[in-house]
Structure formats: structure tokens, C-alpha cells
Backbone as a chain_set.jsonl record, in Angstrom:
{"seq": "XXXXXXXXXXXXXXXXXXXXXXXXXXXXXXXXXXXXXXXXXXXXXXXXXXXXXXXXXXXXXXXXXXXXXXXXXXXXXXXXXXXXXXXXXXXXXXXXXXXXXXXXXXXXXXXXXXXXXXXXXXXXXXXXXXXXXXXXXXXXXXXXXXXXXXXXXXXXXXXXXXXXXXXXXXXXXXXXXXXXXXXXXXXXXXXXXXXXXXXXXXXXXXXXX", "coords": {"N": [[1.899, -14.987, 1.901], [-0.452, -14.563, -0.494], [-0.83, -14.134, -3.67], [-2.768, -12.744, -6.423], [-1.427, -11.993, -8.931], [1.806, -11.471, -10.03], [2.741, -8.735, -10.059], [1.331, -7.516, -8.133], [1.748, -9.202, -5.782], [4.284, -8.632, -5.696], [3.896, -5.899, -4.693], [2.406, -6.462, -2.563], [4.623, -7.431, -1.153], [6.567, -5.327, -0.624], [4.735, -3.164, 0.694], [4.478, -5.144, 2.942], [7.188, -5.055, 4.008], [7.88, -2.718, 4.044], [6.549, -1.768, 6.488], [7.816, -3.328, 8.743], [8.394, -6.168, 8.347], [10.121, -9.28, 8.019], [10.214, -11.719, 7.026], [8.79, -13.204, 4.829], [6.104, -15.689, 3.216], [5.622, -17.01, 0.331], [2.582, -18.232, -0.745], [2.04, -21.238, -2.604], [0.068, -21.554, -4.098], [-0.591, -18.875, -5.569], [-0.208, -17.135, -7.694], [2.018, -17.811, -10.326], [4.18, -18.51, -8.118], [6.644, -19.832, -8.292], [8.276, -17.749, -10.243], [7.531, -15.211, -8.73], [8.937, -15.209, -6.514], [11.456, -15.426, -7.207], [11.872, -13.134, -8.185], [11.045, -11.036, -5.503], [13.368, -11.659, -4.408], [15.369, -10.513, -5.729], [14.323, -8.047, -5.66], [13.874, -7.538, -2.981], [16.59, -8.193, -0.724], [17.599, -8.022, 1.916], [15.472, -9.605, 2.89], [13.734, -12.32, 4.301], [12.465, -14.916, 2.155], [10.577, -17.299, 1.136], [8.29, -20.116, 0.275], [4.984, -21.747, 0.607], [2.339, -23.478, 1.567], [3.527, -25.54, 0.5], [3.227, -28.85, -1.492], [4.2, -31.269, -3.263], [6.445, -33.085, -4.905], [7.22, -31.924, -6.784], [6.484, -29.145, -6.738], [8.37, -28.342, -4.588], [10.945, -28.799, -5.66], [10.699, -26.792, -7.656], [10.371, -24.296, -6.004], [12.733, -24.211, -4.768], [14.596, -23.672, -6.76], [13.73, -21.844, -7.429], [15.01, -19.928, -5.216], [13.615, -19.966, -2.936], [13.95, -19.496, 0.645], [13.042, -20.791, 2.526], [10.68, -23.54, 3.73], [6.937, -24.02, 3.833], [4.705, -26.25, 4.786], [1.02, -27.565, 4.599], [1.137, -30.015, 6.057], [2.482, -33.306, 7.024], [5.291, -34.816, 4.922], [7.44, -37.086, 4.909], [8.932, -38.074, 2.325], [9.07, -34.95, 1.134], [10.167, -33.839, 2.872], [13.007, -35.3, 3.109], [13.497, -34.128, 0.602], [14.02, -31.573, 1.093], [15.62, -31.382, 3.197], [18.314, -32.455, 2.108], [18.841, -29.828, 0.429], [19.408, -28.214, 1.783], [17.704, -26.521, 2.976], [15.151, -24.991, 4.954], [12.745, -26.715, 6.432], [9.176, -26.551, 7.059], [6.797, -28.647, 8.387], [3.145, -29.203, 8.326], [1.363, -29.937, 11.487], [-1.01, -31.837, 13.781], [-1.605, -33.36, 16.023], [0.147, -34.387, 18.691], [1.47, -36.926, 18.351], [1.588, -36.512, 15.59], [3.22, -34.408, 15.478], [5.663, -34.871, 16.528], [6.518, -36.746, 15.041], [7.077, -35.254, 13.009], [9.415, -33.722, 13.974], [11.357, -35.23, 14.449], [11.493, -36.388, 12.036], [13.032, -34.286, 10.867], [12.202, -31.854, 10.531], [12.654, -28.356, 10.96], [11.038, -26.952, 12.625], [7.748, -26.958, 13.596], [4.422, -26.899, 11.868], [1.649, -26.034, 13.344], [-1.564, -26.308, 12.227], [-5.125, -26.879, 11.794], [-5.165, -24.063, 14.347], [-6.819, -22.639, 15.224], [-9.0, -24.239, 15.454], [-8.43, -25.526, 16.915], [-8.707, -24.52, 19.671], [-6.75, -22.618, 20.313], [-4.594, -20.737, 21.919], [-4.721, -22.224, 24.417], [-4.66, -24.47, 23.219], [-2.29, -24.843, 22.445], [-0.629, -24.266, 24.674], [-1.131, -26.82, 26.073], [0.388, -28.067, 24.485], [2.745, -27.737, 24.801], [3.494, -28.413, 27.098], [4.176, -31.496, 27.077], [5.609, -31.715, 24.665], [8.071, -29.953, 24.865], [10.59, -29.476, 24.035], [10.109, -28.869, 21.312], [9.822, -26.593, 18.495], [7.43, -24.519, 18.073], [4.729, -23.191, 15.69], [2.111, -21.654, 15.723], [-0.388, -20.903, 13.273], [-3.744, -20.609, 11.147], [-6.266, -18.776, 11.932], [-4.807, -17.067, 13.181], [-4.735, -13.844, 14.919], [-4.475, -10.166, 15.687], [-5.423, -9.873, 17.87], [-5.361, -12.615, 19.103], [-2.406, -12.913, 19.102], [-0.572, -12.18, 20.812], [-1.212, -14.418, 23.24], [-0.751, -16.769, 22.063], [2.242, -16.272, 21.722], [3.155, -15.953, 24.883], [2.393, -18.521, 25.239], [4.369, -20.271, 24.352], [4.863, -20.086, 21.422], [6.885, -19.875, 19.16], [6.933, -18.686, 16.203], [4.213, -16.978, 14.445], [1.796, -17.409, 12.104], [0.696, -15.547, 9.764], [-2.354, -14.565, 6.91], [-4.527, -13.698, 5.806], [-5.415, -11.884, 8.366], [-3.16, -9.944, 7.504], [-3.482, -9.296, 4.935], [-5.458, -8.779, 4.214], [-8.517, -8.563, 2.215], [-10.295, -6.668, 0.883], [-8.689, -4.822, 1.145], [-6.579, -5.42, -0.195], [-7.896, -5.611, -2.428], [-8.705, -3.255, -2.896], [-5.913, -1.863, -3.271], [-5.187, -1.001, -1.183], [-2.523, -0.206, -0.252], [-1.254, 1.006, 1.933], [-2.921, 0.49, 4.102], [-1.666, -1.91, 4.506], [0.653, -1.697, 5.2], [0.62, -0.432, 7.316], [-0.913, -2.432, 9.117], [0.869, -3.98, 9.289], [3.011, -3.127, 10.094], [2.121, -2.953, 12.515], [1.224, -5.936, 13.499], [4.447, -6.173, 13.694], [5.105, -5.391, 15.999], [3.948, -6.595, 17.939], [5.628, -8.712, 18.236], [7.062, -10.442, 20.576], [9.78, -8.962, 21.456], [11.423, -8.067, 23.338], [11.16, -9.873, 25.587], [11.592, -12.956, 27.211], [11.26, -14.664, 25.037], [11.266, -17.446, 22.349], [13.477, -17.494, 19.72], [13.262, -17.446, 16.059], [16.167, -19.762, 14.275], [15.92, -19.902, 10.94], [18.233, -21.272, 9.686], [19.494, -23.673, 10.837], [18.958, -26.175, 13.016], [19.048, -24.605, 16.225], [18.183, -23.097, 18.819], [17.775, -19.794, 20.699], [17.5, -18.36, 23.376]], "CA": [[0.906, -14.076, 0.796], [-1.847, -15.461, -1.655], [-1.126, -13.068, -4.955], [-3.593, -12.991, -7.68], [-0.492, -11.842, -9.89], [3.443, -11.161, -9.466], [3.18, -7.605, -9.662], [0.205, -7.769, -6.725], [2.572, -9.852, -5.201], [5.379, -7.434, -5.863], [3.28, -4.187, -4.225], [2.218, -7.17, -1.201], [5.831, -7.361, 0.045], [6.662, -3.96, -0.35], [4.194, -2.686, 2.014], [4.833, -5.812, 4.489], [8.744, -5.022, 4.619], [7.99, -1.175, 4.963], [6.309, -2.41, 7.74], [8.878, -3.801, 9.242], [8.084, -7.582, 8.212], [11.5, -9.617, 7.153], [10.169, -13.192, 7.0], [7.561, -13.671, 3.661], [5.496, -16.749, 2.426], [4.843, -16.934, -0.896], [1.762, -19.833, -1.083], [2.254, -21.781, -4.178], [-1.283, -21.266, -4.608], [-0.554, -17.626, -5.715], [0.186, -16.692, -9.525], [3.06, -17.874, -10.639], [5.278, -18.174, -7.195], [8.168, -19.627, -8.728], [8.497, -16.064, -10.523], [7.45, -14.494, -7.575], [9.603, -15.536, -5.399], [12.711, -15.057, -7.699], [11.67, -11.203, -8.226], [11.235, -10.611, -4.389], [14.617, -12.168, -3.788], [16.574, -9.456, -6.442], [13.75, -6.639, -4.96], [14.36, -7.08, -1.393], [17.795, -8.937, -0.141], [17.507, -7.987, 3.069], [14.381, -10.44, 3.865], [13.972, -13.854, 4.317], [11.364, -15.4, 1.455], [9.813, -18.532, 1.193], [7.092, -20.811, -0.502], [4.171, -22.484, 1.67], [1.807, -24.343, 0.899], [4.145, -27.213, -0.731], [2.45, -30.461, -1.545], [4.458, -32.432, -3.961], [8.003, -32.897, -4.805], [7.685, -30.291, -7.765], [6.497, -28.036, -5.737], [9.842, -28.557, -3.349], [11.664, -28.277, -6.776], [10.445, -25.553, -8.362], [10.769, -23.339, -5.079], [13.944, -24.444, -4.352], [15.36, -23.6, -7.959], [13.53, -20.042, -7.498], [15.496, -19.427, -4.629], [12.668, -19.845, -1.411], [14.758, -19.484, 1.524], [12.662, -21.785, 3.613], [9.257, -23.786, 3.075], [5.935, -24.252, 4.828], [3.895, -27.654, 4.108], [-0.17, -28.351, 5.807], [1.113, -31.725, 6.566], [3.949, -33.669, 7.434], [5.006, -35.513, 3.947], [8.741, -37.219, 4.573], [9.831, -37.539, 1.539], [9.43, -33.911, 0.751], [10.755, -33.07, 3.839], [14.032, -35.491, 2.813], [14.355, -33.401, -0.434], [14.101, -30.175, 1.682], [17.212, -31.591, 3.72], [18.82, -32.701, 1.019], [18.751, -29.11, -0.539], [19.802, -27.616, 3.0], [16.483, -25.464, 3.075], [14.631, -25.626, 5.993], [11.389, -27.418, 6.084], [8.29, -26.654, 8.394], [5.934, -29.22, 7.579], [2.313, -28.794, 9.236], [0.655, -31.135, 12.075], [-2.107, -31.061, 14.367], [-1.384, -33.74, 17.137], [1.231, -34.709, 19.487], [2.335, -37.687, 17.818], [2.314, -36.184, 13.948], [4.282, -33.448, 16.126], [6.445, -35.709, 16.977], [6.965, -37.49, 14.007], [7.68, -34.423, 11.669], [10.038, -33.466, 14.682], [12.254, -36.671, 14.639], [11.686, -36.445, 10.764], [14.05, -33.495, 10.91], [11.822, -30.598, 10.485], [13.109, -26.951, 11.329], [10.26, -26.555, 13.56], [6.207, -27.79, 13.28], [3.524, -25.546, 11.922], [0.723, -26.233, 14.23], [-2.593, -26.439, 11.793], [-5.488, -25.277, 11.918], [-4.915, -23.896, 15.799], [-8.35, -21.683, 15.789], [-10.029, -24.62, 15.167], [-8.422, -26.542, 18.716], [-8.866, -24.282, 21.213], [-6.305, -21.553, 20.071], [-3.376, -20.929, 22.485], [-4.895, -23.236, 25.168], [-4.269, -25.442, 23.012], [-0.843, -24.725, 22.07], [-0.145, -24.51, 25.846], [-0.949, -27.962, 26.325], [1.066, -29.359, 23.644], [3.817, -27.396, 25.117], [3.858, -29.333, 28.627], [5.004, -32.462, 26.93], [6.624, -31.473, 23.84], [8.888, -28.502, 25.514], [11.543, -29.405, 22.989], [9.685, -29.103, 19.867], [9.516, -25.132, 18.479], [5.914, -24.951, 17.363], [4.186, -22.34, 14.739], [0.453, -21.926, 14.967], [-1.48, -20.527, 11.938], [-4.622, -20.383, 10.99], [-6.66, -18.059, 12.707], [-4.207, -16.449, 14.591], [-5.477, -13.071, 14.953], [-3.522, -9.739, 15.82], [-5.787, -9.904, 19.089], [-4.741, -13.531, 20.346], [-1.114, -13.437, 18.433], [0.406, -12.513, 22.271], [-1.715, -15.59, 23.943], [0.006, -17.622, 21.639], [3.865, -15.921, 22.052], [2.925, -16.614, 25.944], [2.033, -19.791, 25.24], [5.415, -20.644, 24.108], [5.296, -20.103, 20.242], [8.023, -19.506, 18.438], [6.572, -17.874, 15.668], [3.101, -16.687, 14.433], [1.892, -17.68, 10.714], [-0.668, -15.127, 9.288], [-2.531, -14.809, 5.934], [-5.753, -13.017, 5.646], [-5.073, -10.998, 9.278], [-2.208, -9.386, 7.357], [-3.306, -8.971, 3.807], [-7.036, -8.167, 4.092], [-8.642, -8.977, 0.825], [-10.985, -5.158, 1.083], [-7.084, -3.691, 1.008], [-5.909, -6.025, -1.782], [-9.056, -5.154, -3.775], [-8.781, -1.566, -3.313], [-4.634, -1.462, -3.033], [-4.58, -0.084, -0.277], [-1.332, -0.886, 0.429], [-0.559, 2.304, 2.989], [-3.457, -0.176, 5.368], [-1.105, -3.122, 4.532], [1.918, -1.29, 5.788], [0.571, 0.087, 8.783], [-1.191, -3.502, 9.672], [2.558, -4.819, 9.32], [3.461, -2.39, 11.696], [1.099, -3.496, 14.025], [1.66, -7.123, 13.68], [5.773, -6.253, 14.179], [4.898, -4.741, 17.55], [2.999, -7.739, 18.882], [6.598, -9.85, 18.46], [7.758, -9.991, 21.88], [11.721, -9.299, 21.244], [12.052, -7.779, 24.49], [10.954, -10.722, 26.494], [12.321, -14.23, 26.835], [11.008, -15.754, 23.801], [12.474, -18.318, 21.672], [14.017, -16.894, 17.99], [13.746, -18.971, 15.444], [16.958, -19.746, 13.516], [15.961, -21.328, 10.275], [19.214, -21.957, 8.874], [19.911, -24.913, 11.379], [17.702, -26.563, 14.404], [19.511, -24.052, 17.053], [17.19, -22.662, 19.455], [18.533, -19.39, 21.666], [16.558, -17.661, 23.87]], "C": [[0.86, -14.758, -0.079], [-1.938, -14.346, -2.53], [-1.641, -13.528, -6.168], [-2.423, -12.9, -8.679], [0.917, -11.667, -9.088], [3.242, -9.712, -9.104], [1.959, -7.494, -8.723], [1.303, -8.105, -6.015], [3.825, -9.1, -4.57], [4.773, -6.327, -4.669], [2.79, -4.947, -2.316], [3.452, -6.738, -0.722], [5.985, -6.156, 0.361], [6.126, -3.558, 1.136], [4.398, -3.653, 3.162], [6.362, -5.165, 4.778], [8.688, -3.564, 4.91], [7.649, -0.905, 6.231], [6.627, -2.518, 8.791], [9.033, -5.371, 8.892], [9.534, -7.698, 7.335], [11.313, -10.835, 6.962], [8.653, -12.777, 5.994], [7.332, -14.975, 3.702], [4.948, -16.223, 1.467], [3.951, -18.019, -0.687], [2.105, -19.956, -2.551], [1.193, -22.336, -4.634], [-1.807, -19.724, -5.333], [-0.093, -18.155, -7.412], [1.323, -16.822, -9.606], [3.888, -17.932, -9.708], [6.4, -18.683, -7.454], [8.521, -17.982, -8.89], [8.731, -15.589, -9.671], [8.54, -13.939, -6.516], [11.23, -15.005, -5.788], [12.622, -13.258, -8.211], [11.797, -10.955, -6.901], [12.56, -10.68, -3.695], [15.666, -10.925, -4.243], [15.854, -8.144, -5.782], [14.714, -6.317, -3.89], [15.476, -8.422, -0.435], [17.701, -8.896, 0.917], [16.537, -8.846, 3.95], [14.465, -11.856, 3.449], [12.457, -14.451, 2.832], [11.183, -16.677, 1.274], [8.502, -18.922, 0.727], [6.337, -21.212, 0.574], [3.274, -23.023, 0.57], [2.158, -25.783, -0.521], [3.852, -27.895, -0.547], [2.847, -31.315, -1.686], [6.035, -32.157, -4.29], [8.059, -32.03, -6.048], [8.096, -29.616, -7.489], [7.766, -27.627, -4.968], [11.157, -27.977, -4.307], [11.572, -27.328, -7.032], [11.008, -24.39, -7.27], [11.778, -23.593, -4.643], [15.047, -23.527, -5.545], [14.71, -21.767, -8.087], [14.377, -19.219, -6.726], [14.443, -19.19, -2.921], [14.263, -20.715, -0.278], [14.317, -20.72, 3.19], [11.248, -22.52, 3.064], [8.398, -24.588, 3.976], [5.183, -25.637, 3.95], [2.234, -27.463, 5.274], [0.178, -29.524, 6.263], [2.546, -32.257, 6.327], [3.649, -35.005, 6.315], [6.945, -36.294, 3.781], [9.408, -36.906, 3.709], [9.938, -36.042, 0.554], [10.078, -33.156, 1.674], [12.317, -33.413, 3.716], [14.661, -34.716, 1.564], [14.574, -31.997, 0.414], [15.921, -30.095, 2.262], [17.962, -31.57, 3.289], [19.602, -31.642, 0.588], [19.574, -28.118, 0.756], [18.709, -26.845, 3.052], [15.742, -26.04, 4.345], [13.593, -25.787, 5.972], [10.614, -26.97, 7.22], [6.953, -27.352, 8.521], [4.598, -28.715, 8.996], [1.473, -30.293, 9.962], [-0.283, -30.73, 12.905], [-2.001, -32.024, 15.975], [-0.295, -34.109, 17.327], [1.509, -35.555, 18.671], [2.614, -37.371, 16.374], [3.47, -35.014, 14.153], [5.416, -34.214, 15.67], [7.11, -36.226, 15.662], [7.632, -36.825, 13.089], [9.031, -33.739, 12.49], [11.21, -34.342, 14.214], [12.531, -36.687, 13.028], [12.631, -35.509, 9.95], [13.823, -32.344, 10.436], [12.726, -29.676, 11.135], [12.806, -26.606, 12.848], [8.679, -27.151, 12.981], [5.582, -26.102, 13.421], [2.199, -26.401, 12.76], [-0.961, -26.021, 13.488], [-3.29, -26.91, 11.553], [-5.635, -24.782, 13.337], [-6.044, -22.875, 15.747], [-9.224, -22.937, 15.991], [-10.027, -25.463, 16.692], [-8.704, -25.959, 19.641], [-7.815, -23.068, 21.084], [-5.193, -21.721, 20.959], [-3.535, -21.661, 23.661], [-4.442, -24.287, 24.718], [-2.794, -26.072, 22.597], [-0.292, -25.119, 23.082], [0.16, -25.301, 26.136], [-0.125, -29.048, 25.684], [2.437, -28.629, 24.16], [4.65, -28.265, 26.731], [5.316, -30.603, 28.204], [6.106, -32.372, 25.801], [7.743, -30.004, 24.214], [9.84, -28.283, 24.538], [11.679, -28.828, 21.566], [9.625, -27.673, 19.632], [8.408, -25.784, 17.288], [5.401, -23.464, 16.822], [3.139, -22.412, 14.443], [0.061, -21.206, 13.719], [-2.531, -21.251, 12.005], [-5.668, -20.464, 11.865], [-6.146, -17.229, 13.701], [-4.572, -14.663, 13.963], [-4.356, -11.634, 16.234], [-4.304, -9.576, 17.878], [-5.013, -11.212, 20.284], [-2.902, -13.783, 19.567], [-0.184, -13.384, 20.193], [0.255, -13.686, 23.239], [-0.598, -16.63, 23.667], [1.751, -17.654, 21.956], [3.998, -16.547, 24.037], [2.577, -17.957, 26.454], [3.328, -20.936, 25.176], [5.818, -20.596, 21.877], [6.752, -19.424, 19.975], [8.1, -18.298, 17.145], [4.876, -17.562, 15.274], [2.524, -16.858, 12.685], [-0.01, -16.644, 10.281], [-1.209, -14.721, 7.74], [-3.338, -13.213, 5.571], [-5.762, -11.615, 7.305], [-3.94, -9.775, 8.908], [-2.829, -8.373, 6.286], [-4.91, -9.192, 3.554], [-7.368, -8.135, 2.494], [-9.457, -7.735, 0.266], [-9.283, -4.274, 0.467], [-6.474, -4.05, -0.437], [-7.038, -5.38, -2.905], [-9.188, -3.907, -3.784], [-7.065, -1.092, -3.372], [-4.497, -0.488, -2.119], [-3.202, -0.635, 0.563], [-0.516, 0.368, 1.921], [-1.149, 1.578, 4.239], [-2.236, -1.506, 5.733], [-0.155, -2.793, 5.278], [1.392, -0.893, 7.072], [-0.19, -1.197, 9.483], [0.387, -4.371, 10.001], [3.007, -4.495, 10.349], [3.291, -3.164, 13.345], [1.531, -4.403, 14.721], [3.575, -7.125, 14.134], [5.716, -6.168, 15.554], [4.645, -5.563, 18.224], [4.635, -8.766, 18.954], [7.361, -9.931, 19.436], [9.653, -10.214, 21.989], [12.275, -8.681, 22.418], [11.668, -8.912, 26.05], [11.268, -11.999, 25.782], [11.88, -15.085, 25.593], [11.302, -16.103, 22.963], [12.345, -17.497, 20.307], [13.878, -18.08, 17.082], [14.939, -18.684, 14.238], [16.88, -20.318, 12.287], [16.923, -21.507, 9.168], [19.748, -23.223, 9.69], [18.281, -25.201, 12.518], [18.239, -26.22, 15.761], [18.617, -23.065, 17.402], [17.838, -21.257, 20.434], [17.005, -18.468, 22.278], [16.51, -16.146, 23.842]], "O": [[1.744, -15.481, -0.539], [-2.875, -13.559, -2.394], [-1.18, -14.44, -6.855], [-2.402, -13.888, -9.413], [1.084, -11.712, -7.869], [3.519, -9.369, -7.955], [1.579, -6.653, -9.538], [1.917, -7.143, -5.555], [4.211, -9.006, -3.406], [5.528, -6.08, -3.729], [2.807, -4.326, -1.254], [3.505, -5.782, 0.051], [5.642, -5.746, 1.47], [6.682, -3.578, 2.234], [4.497, -3.185, 4.296], [6.576, -4.788, 5.93], [9.317, -3.109, 5.865], [8.182, -0.09, 6.984], [6.069, -2.038, 9.778], [10.103, -5.801, 9.324], [10.018, -6.935, 6.499], [12.369, -11.379, 6.637], [7.676, -12.172, 6.436], [8.237, -15.65, 4.194], [4.106, -15.326, 1.443], [4.588, -19.025, -0.373], [2.358, -19.098, -3.397], [1.149, -23.322, -5.37], [-2.974, -19.429, -5.588], [0.209, -19.217, -7.956], [1.986, -15.992, -8.983], [4.879, -17.327, -10.119], [7.365, -18.128, -6.929], [8.899, -17.202, -8.016], [9.903, -15.329, -9.399], [8.838, -12.868, -5.988], [12.003, -14.412, -5.036], [13.545, -12.499, -8.507], [12.929, -10.497, -6.751], [12.882, -10.021, -2.707], [16.523, -10.435, -3.507], [16.574, -7.23, -5.381], [15.66, -5.545, -3.735], [15.057, -9.309, 0.309], [17.683, -10.056, 1.329], [16.567, -8.933, 5.177], [15.087, -12.379, 2.525], [11.359, -13.963, 3.102], [12.306, -17.181, 1.317], [7.595, -18.091, 0.77], [6.913, -21.092, 1.655], [3.339, -23.05, -0.659], [1.687, -26.403, -1.474], [3.917, -28.202, 0.643], [2.576, -32.305, -1.007], [6.665, -31.156, -3.95], [9.106, -31.411, -6.238], [9.24, -29.168, -7.562], [8.022, -26.43, -4.832], [12.017, -27.149, -4.007], [12.496, -26.615, -6.642], [11.946, -23.659, -7.587], [11.859, -22.915, -3.619], [16.044, -22.888, -5.211], [15.199, -20.812, -8.69], [14.649, -18.077, -7.096], [14.674, -18.356, -2.045], [15.024, -21.681, -0.341], [14.879, -21.147, 4.199], [10.742, -22.094, 2.025], [8.777, -25.517, 4.691], [5.194, -25.85, 2.738], [2.324, -27.271, 6.487], [-0.648, -30.099, 6.972], [3.46, -31.781, 5.653], [2.73, -35.823, 6.342], [7.616, -36.083, 2.771], [10.246, -36.004, 3.706], [10.634, -35.942, -0.457], [10.515, -32.026, 1.452], [13.118, -32.522, 3.994], [15.872, -34.595, 1.379], [15.616, -31.412, 0.119], [16.886, -29.37, 2.019], [18.789, -30.748, 3.684], [20.78, -31.861, 0.307], [20.382, -27.277, 0.361], [19.303, -25.854, 3.479], [15.721, -27.221, 4.691], [13.038, -24.873, 5.362], [11.16, -26.939, 8.323], [5.975, -26.644, 8.762], [4.819, -28.179, 10.081], [1.104, -31.306, 9.368], [-0.566, -29.534, 12.98], [-2.298, -31.43, 17.012], [0.459, -34.257, 16.366], [2.046, -34.937, 17.752], [3.643, -37.796, 15.849], [4.353, -34.724, 13.346], [5.968, -34.138, 14.573], [8.296, -35.995, 15.423], [8.53, -37.312, 12.402], [9.811, -33.169, 11.726], [12.015, -33.794, 13.461], [13.671, -36.966, 12.656], [12.989, -35.71, 8.789], [14.721, -31.655, 9.952], [13.587, -30.153, 11.875], [13.51, -26.248, 13.792], [8.629, -27.766, 11.916], [5.755, -25.071, 14.072], [2.064, -27.593, 12.484], [-1.727, -25.504, 14.302], [-2.916, -27.856, 10.86], [-6.69, -25.304, 13.699], [-5.892, -22.111, 16.7], [-10.218, -22.769, 16.697], [-10.968, -25.875, 17.372], [-9.015, -26.6, 20.645], [-8.065, -22.28, 21.996], [-4.676, -22.837, 20.906], [-2.445, -21.888, 24.186], [-3.866, -25.105, 25.435], [-2.358, -27.217, 22.481], [0.476, -26.078, 23.013], [1.314, -25.418, 26.546], [0.073, -30.228, 25.973], [3.405, -29.243, 23.71], [5.785, -28.517, 27.136], [6.488, -30.724, 28.559], [7.243, -32.826, 25.926], [7.906, -29.145, 23.347], [10.045, -27.145, 24.117], [12.65, -28.475, 20.896], [9.309, -27.145, 20.698], [8.354, -26.641, 16.406], [5.682, -22.522, 17.563], [2.744, -22.933, 13.4], [1.172, -21.095, 13.201], [-2.589, -22.299, 12.647], [-6.081, -21.464, 12.453], [-6.689, -16.781, 14.711], [-4.635, -14.376, 12.768], [-3.73, -11.972, 17.239], [-3.641, -9.226, 18.855], [-4.493, -11.129, 21.397], [-2.365, -14.89, 19.621], [0.577, -14.246, 20.632], [1.188, -14.038, 23.96], [0.171, -17.179, 24.456], [2.404, -18.639, 22.301], [4.808, -17.409, 24.38], [2.49, -18.392, 27.602], [3.358, -22.047, 25.704], [6.819, -21.016, 21.297], [7.418, -18.614, 20.62], [8.905, -17.372, 17.04], [4.176, -18.123, 16.118], [3.193, -16.098, 11.986], [-1.197, -16.93, 10.438], [-0.191, -14.462, 7.099], [-2.906, -12.11, 5.235], [-6.165, -10.476, 7.068], [-3.747, -8.835, 9.679], [-2.838, -7.148, 6.409], [-5.34, -9.834, 2.595], [-6.556, -7.727, 1.663], [-9.357, -7.659, -0.959], [-9.047, -3.417, -0.384], [-6.074, -3.363, -1.378], [-6.835, -4.808, -3.976], [-9.812, -3.379, -4.704], [-6.901, 0.118, -3.529], [-3.882, 0.577, -2.189], [-3.03, -1.245, 1.618], [0.54, 0.298, 2.55], [-0.541, 1.665, 5.306], [-1.979, -1.946, 6.853], [0.057, -3.582, 6.199], [2.118, -1.243, 8.002], [-0.118, -1.056, 10.704], [0.696, -5.188, 10.868], [3.355, -5.161, 11.324], [3.805, -3.565, 14.389], [2.014, -4.355, 15.853], [3.98, -8.04, 14.851], [6.353, -6.968, 16.239], [5.088, -5.46, 19.367], [4.659, -9.59, 19.868], [8.493, -9.476, 19.272], [10.409, -11.106, 22.375], [13.494, -8.707, 22.587], [11.91, -8.658, 27.23], [11.285, -12.267, 24.581], [12.328, -16.214, 25.393], [11.815, -15.228, 22.265], [11.31, -16.963, 19.909], [14.224, -19.251, 17.238], [14.853, -17.752, 13.438], [17.628, -21.285, 12.15], [16.624, -21.805, 8.011], [20.572, -23.87, 9.044], [17.173, -24.682, 12.658], [18.126, -27.094, 16.621], [18.224, -22.234, 16.584], [18.677, -21.766, 21.177], [15.945, -18.127, 21.755], [15.558, -15.549, 24.345]]}, "num_chains": 1, "name": "protein.A"}
């Protein structure tokens, strides 16, 4: 969720949750992201609310204080990861190459965000990574679409991250919350709950088939 205002962010979240989604990331590039996270935690206690695009120690501190239940960053900064681990808040740093992914995992990441996945060949790149890195949970982001998402799960992704593929700018401009709810429902149906896919447990590094 990249929200231009707290009020719009609340409507975005409400639509996504009505569509069946239960993990929402508020990017730190949103308007007053800490305030939005606090409000969403109060309004929707049944879902997991996290912070994304967290790139500084100040942002990590503010996000955790606001109640963020998980953190995403576009890169690996071990000092930020150490802060999250100390606060017992799961953090998923971004990485791209096998070396970066292994470094992030060995530093204590809950999972590793593979970004930007579309620019690297999409699901085929993820499939290639899974062979040598089979024990590391990977979450591809950056260009994932409803059409490509099933291939990512088949390639071994434990989750996928989406932004404009869920919150279309045209829908936000028109305040078309019904369209966002419907798109959320379609995304929810993609996740292979009935297949042997891995399920992410954000509160530990335990993974279940």
C-alpha cells in the first residue's frame, strides 16, 4: 500500500481486507505511514499490518513503535536487520543475486525479498535460484501480475508482493473501492492453499509444507 493520505490508506486497506487479504504492507513512502499503521492495527486487529520500503534506522524504530508486525526493505542492511531481530519483529530484506540472498538469510532474515523479479526473467529466474537455495524462503516482488503469480508459486515462492497490480492508480483516483475489493478476491484465489505450497509464519523461521 502506497497511500497518498491516511484516509485513503484506510479505504485501501478496508477494500483489500473485504476481498480476503490478511497481510498488508504500508510503504514508508506513504503519507504519515506510522499514523496509518497505528490506525490499521486498531481498525483491523485480525490482519497483519507491516511496513515496507524501510531503509533507515529511524524508519525501523518508528515502524516498530507504530505497531508494524513485519518489515520489508528493498535492500540488505545488516544493522537494520539487527534492530528488527532485537525487537522480535520479522524483517524481509531485498536481494537479487545468490550471494546477496545467502548473506541476508545468514544475517537472520525471516525470508528474502527477490527484487526486482520481472527485470531478471520472472519465474524462470526464481526457479533457477530454488535449486541451489532450496532452504531459503523467497518472496518475489517487482512486476508480479495475476497472470504470472501462479508460475511463481509453482517455482517455489512462499508468497508474492504486489502493489499497482492490486491498487491500480486509476481505481485510487476514482475511489473505486469495489474494484479493489474484487481484485483482492481474485489475488486471494491465486494463492495455492490446497497445493503443497510453503506457508510463511512471520513470527519465526519455521516453515511448514
